[in-house]
C-alpha positions in Angstrom: 0.0 0.0 0.0 1.5 3.4 -1.0 2.5 5.7 1.8 0.4 8.9 2.3 3.4 11.2 2.8 1.3 14.2 3.7 -0.6 12.3 6.3 2.6 10.8 7.7 4.2 14.2 7.9 1.2 15.6 9.8 1.2 12.7 12.2 4.9 13.0 12.8 4.6 16.8 13.5 1.8 16.2 16.0 3.7 13.5 17.9 7.0 15.4 17.9 5.7 18.4 19.9 4.7 16.1 22.7 8.1 14.5 23.3 10.4 16.5 25.6 13.5 14.2 25.6 15.7 14.9 22.5 17.1 11.3 22.4 13.7 9.7 22.8 12.3 12.1 20.1 15.0 11.0 17.6 14.6 7.4 18.5 10.8 7.6 17.9 11.4 9.3 14.5 14.0 6.8 13.4 11.8 3.8 14.3 8.9 5.2 12.4 11.0 6.0 9.3 12.5 2.5 9.2 9.2 0.8 9.6 7.0 3.0 7.4 9.5 3.6 4.5 10.9 0.1 4.7 14.6 1.1 5.0 17.4 -1.2 6.0 18.7 1.3 8.5 18.6 5.0 9.4 20.4 7.1 11.9 21.0 10.7 13.2 24.1 12.6 13.9 23.2 15.2 16.5 25.4 18.2 17.3 26.8 18.0 20.9 27.9 21.5 22.0 30.0 20.2 24.8 32.1 18.0 22.4 31.9 20.5 19.5 31.1 17.6 17.3 28.2 15.7 15.6 27.7 12.4 17.4 25.8 9.4 16.3 23.6 8.5 19.3 20.5 7.0 17.6 20.6 4.3 15.0 17.7 2.0 13.9 17.1 -0.9 11.5 18.3 -4.5 11.0 21.2 -5.4 13.3 23.3 -6.5 10.3 23.0 -3.1 8.6 22.6 -0.3 11.1 25.5 1.8 12.2 26.5 1.0 15.8 25.8 3.8 18.3 29.0 5.7 19.2 30.7 4.5 16.0 30.6 7.9 14.3 31.7 11.3 15.7 32.3 14.0 13.2 33.9 17.3 14.2 33.0 20.6 12.4 36.0 20.3 10.1 34.8 16.9 8.7 34.2 17.1 5.0 30.6 15.9 5.3 29.8 18.5 8.0 31.6 21.3 6.1 29.6 20.4 3.0 26.3 21.1 4.8 27.5 24.0 6.8 28.8 26.0 3.8 26.1 27.6 1.7 28.0 27.6 -1.6 28.5 23.8 -1.3 24.7 23.2 -1.0 24.0 25.6 -3.9 25.2 23.1 -6.5 22.1 20.9 -5.9 18.4 21.7 -6.4 17.7 20.7 -2.8 19.7 20.3 0.4 19.7 16.5 0.1 23.0 14.8 -0.8 22.8 11.3 -2.3 25.5 9.1 -3.8 23.7 9.4 -7.1 23.3 13.2 -7.3 26.8 13.7 -5.9 28.3 11.5 -8.6 26.3 13.2 -11.3 27.6 16.7 -10.3 31.2 15.4 -10.3 30.8 13.9 -13.7 29.4 17.2 -15.0 32.7 18.9 -14.1 30.8 22.1 -13.5 32.3 23.0 -10.1 35.6 24.5 -9.0 38.5 22.5 -7.7 38.1 23.2 -3.9 34.3 22.4 -4.0 35.0 19.3 -6.1 37.4 18.0 -3.6 35.0 18.7 -0.7 32.2 16.9 -2.5 34.4 13.9 -3.2 35.5 13.7 0.5 31.8 14.1 1.6 30.7 11.3 -0.7 33.6 9.1 0.6 32.4 9.8 4.2 28.8 8.8 3.2 30.1 5.5 1.9 32.0 4.8 5.1 28.7 5.3 7.0 27.0 2.8 4.7 24.6 5.5 3.7 23.0 6.4 0.4 21.3 9.7 1.3 22.2 12.4 3.8 19.6 15.0 4.8 20.5 18.1 6.9 18.3 19.5 9.6 18.8 23.2 10.3 17.6 25.4 13.1 17.9 29.1 12.3 20.4 28.3 9.5 22.6 26.3 11.9 23.2 22.7 11.2 21.6 20.9 14.1 21.8 17.3 12.9 22.2 15.0 9.9 19.6 12.4 8.9 21.4 9.4 7.4 19.4 6.9 5.3 20.6 3.4 4.2 19.3 1.5 1.2 15.6 0.6 0.8 14.8 -3.0 1.6 13.6 -3.6 -2.0 16.9 -2.3 -3.4 15.2 0.4 -5.4 16.3 4.1 -5.5 14.5 6.7 -3.4 11.8 8.5 -5.3 11.7 12.3 -5.4 8.5 12.4 -3.3 10.2 10.2 -0.7 13.2 12.5 -0.4 11.0 15.5 -0.3 9.1 13.9 2.6 12.4 13.2 4.5 13.5 16.8 3.9 10.2 18.2 5.3 10.5 15.7 8.2 14.1 16.9 8.9 12.9 20.5 8.9 10.2 19.7 11.5 12.6 17.6 13.4 15.0 20.5 13.9 12.4 22.7 15.6 11.1 19.7 17.6 14.6 18.7 18.8 15.5 22.3 19.7 12.2 22.7 21.6 12.8 19.4 23.4 16.2 20.6 24.4 14.7 23.8 25.7 11.9 21.9 27.6 14.5 19.6 29.2 16.4 22.7 30.3 13.2 24.2 31.6 12.3 21.2 33.7 15.8 20.9 35.2 15.9 24.7 36.0 12.7 24.4 38.1 14.8 23.0 40.9 17.2 26.0 40.8 16.9 29.7 41.4 13.9 31.4 40.0 16.0 33.8 37.9 17.6 30.9 36.0 14.1 29.4 35.4 12.8 32.6 34.0 15.8 32.9 31.6 15.0 29.5 30.2 11.3 30.5 29.9 12.4 33.6 27.9 14.6 31.4 25.7 11.5 29.3 25.0 9.5 32.4 24.2 12.1 33.4 21.7 11.7 30.0 20.0 8.0 30.5 19.8 8.3 34.0 18.4 10.8 32.8 15.8 7.9 31.0 14.1 5.7 34.0 13.8 7.2 37.0 12.0 4.5 39.4 13.3 4.6 38.7 17.1 8.1 39.8 18.1 7.9 41.1 21.6 4.2 40.1 21.9 4.7 37.7 24.8 6.7 40.1 27.0 4.2 42.9 26.4 1.3 40.6 27.3 3.2 39.5 30.5 3.9 43.1 31.5 0.3 44.1 30.9 -1.1 41.0 32.7 1.0 41.7 35.8 -0.2 45.4 35.9 -3.8 44.3 35.7 -3.2 41.7 38.5 -1.6 44.3 40.7 -4.7 46.5 40.4 -6.9 43.6 41.2 -4.7 42.8 44.2 -5.4 46.3 45.6 -9.0 45.3 45.7 -8.7 41.6 46.9 -5.3 40.5 48.4 -6.7 37.0 49.2 -7.4 36.1 45.5 -4.3 37.8 44.0 -1.4 36.8 46.1 2.3 36.4 45.3 1.9 32.8 44.2 -0.8 33.9 41.9 1.4 36.6 40.5 4.2 34.2 39.8 2.0 31.7 38.1 0.5 34.5 36.0 3.9 35.7 35.0 4.9 32.3 33.7 1.5 31.6 32.0 1.5 35.0 30.3 5.0 34.4 28.9 4.1 31.0 27.7 0.4 31.6 26.6 1.3 31.0 22.9 3.6 28.1 23.4 1.1 25.9 21.6 1.9 27.8 18.3 5.0 25.6 18.1 2.6 23.0 16.8 1.0 25.3 14.1 2.6 25.4 10.6 4.5 28.7 9.9 2.7 29.2 6.6 -0.5 29.5 8.6 0.9 31.8 11.3 2.4 34.2 8.7 -0.3 34.1 6.1 -1.0 37.6 4.8 -4.4 36.9 3.3 -7.5 35.7 5.2 -7.4 32.2 6.8 -9.6 29.4 5.6 -12.0 27.7 8.1 -9.5 24.8 8.3 -6.5 27.1 9.0 -8.5 29.1 11.6 -9.4 25.8 13.3 -5.7 24.8 13.3 -4.8 28.1 15.1 -7.6 27.5 17.6 -5.8 24.3 18.6 -2.8 26.2 20.1 -4.1 26.7 23.7 -4.8 22.9 24.0 -1.5 22.1 22.4 0.3 24.4 24.8 -1.4 22.8 27.8 -0.6 19.3 26.6 3.1 20.2 26.0 3.6 21.6 29.5 1.4 19.0 31.4 4.4 16.8 32.3 6.0 19.7 34.2 4.1 19.4 37.5 5.5 22.7 38.8 3.6 24.5 36.1 0.2 23.0 36.9 -1.3 26.3 38.2 0.1 28.2 35.2 -1.3 25.8 32.6 -4.9 26.7 33.2 -4.1 30.3 32.1 -2.5 28.9 28.9 -5.3 26.5 28.2 -8.2 28.9 28.8 -7.0 32.3 27.7 -9.3 32.2 24.7 -12.4 31.4 26.6 -15.3 34.0 26.8 -17.8 34.8 29.6 -20.6 34.3 27.0 -19.5 30.8 26.3 -18.3 31.5 22.7 -14.6 30.9 23.4 -12.4 27.8 23.1 -11.2 25.1 23.6 -14.0 24.1 26.1 -16.7 26.8 25.7 -16.5 27.8 29.4 -18.8 30.5 30.7 -18.6 33.3 33.3 -17.0 32.2 36.6 -16.1 28.8 35.1 -13.1 30.6 33.5 -10.1 30.9 35.8 -9.1 34.4 36.7 -5.5 33.9 35.5 -6.9 33.1 32.0 -9.3 36.1 32.1 -6.4 38.4 32.8 -4.2 37.0 30.0 -7.2 37.2 27.6 -7.6 41.0 28.1 -3.8 41.6 27.9 -3.4 39.3 24.8 -6.4 40.9 23.0 -5.3 44.5 23.6 -1.7 43.8 22.4 -3.0 42.0 19.3 -5.4 44.8 18.5 -2.6 47.5 18.8 0.0 45.5 16.8 0.3 44.9 13.1 -0.9 41.5 11.9 -0.3 39.8 8.5 -4.0 40.4 7.6 -4.5 43.9 9.0 -2.7 47.0 10.4 -2.7 47.9 14.1 -5.7 49.7 15.7 -5.2 53.1 17.4 -4.8 52.7 21.2 -8.1 54.6 22.0 -10.1 52.5 19.6 -8.7 49.3 21.1 -9.5 50.4 24.6 -13.1 51.2 23.6 -13.4 47.8 22.0 -12.2 46.0 25.2 -14.8 48.0 27.2 -17.6 47.2 24.7 -16.9 43.5 24.9 -17.0 43.5 28.8 -19.0 40.5 30.1 -19.2 39.1 26.5 -15.6 38.3 25.6 -13.9 39.6 28.7 -14.3 39.2 32.5 -16.0 42.4 33.8 -13.8 42.8 36.9 -10.6 42.4 34.8 -12.0 44.8 32.2 -12.7 47.4 34.9 -9.1 47.1 36.2 -7.8 47.4 32.7 -9.9 50.5 31.9 -8.8 52.2 35.2 -5.2 51.7 34.2 -5.9 53.1 30.7 -7.6 56.2 32.0 -4.6 56.8 34.4 -2.3 56.6 31.4 -0.4 53.5 32.7 -0.5 52.2 29.1 
């Protein structure tokens, strides 16, 4: 039965965002690739910053074919690594994929300079040593994060173009997933250290989120600042409800309220024209995705409700659960107002920013419909006082 590559890619993307251990993530991907694509063996060379080298930690396939773990360690000066790190090397091919076949074809064409020709020859020699027929790079922000090595197919046939395109797309998704898994692993370990170190890791995760969406740079920090100011005003009225623990949970939740967008394709987040119903529904998944991603971190339990429910509305028209009125946690209601105000007053792919006064009036108009009335009142007071 032919493989539905689009479906497999979507399934892989959805499963990747839920794995927080980089090694387990790669192992899961390798196992799926070997089984689904019927490959003799596959492996991943992952960059280890401590060793300043690319290390083969994960290898899957038949025992007689797969590369033993620890067998390969390639430093940055290795020809295969240099080939993928240098832009002019990759430009000689139509895609980033290097196979024995397309490499030999380029060499036979004699269309490259001597230095590049020697580098390609050495890279192909390295591929043969690794018993590999195709090498696919995985980049994060133009930095080579890992190399995806594919052995021969079990039927002995060459890889089809659509198969290689699938692996290239998978490698692209894998880079973001691995980097995020590394960040989450750091985040979890930092929970046992000083709060300042934990917040730095959180901010690093925020940067990874905003890297996907060209139009939301600085959005999360503005939402966090505005949320805390609203909470302080509410604290003046009721210190029992808004205490220091609440403020800390709110700070984390407001910084990570859009973490679920990691699971939304970039072409949807950055689309300049109107979204289709299907695309809009994908974006509406982000609160639930964010809550699911962070659920294993027990220390974030009280912050997660703010992330999960910040798009709920008092009139019941929100998502993901259609909560009404007092069913919506206060932490989520605060983030909702702050998030909406910043979104209104910021440029978006599909519309320019609203003027501040118009956005303030819109928040007031939607009190008790889209926004918690007590939170709206605190927000309006701060606006009239010129706090923001």
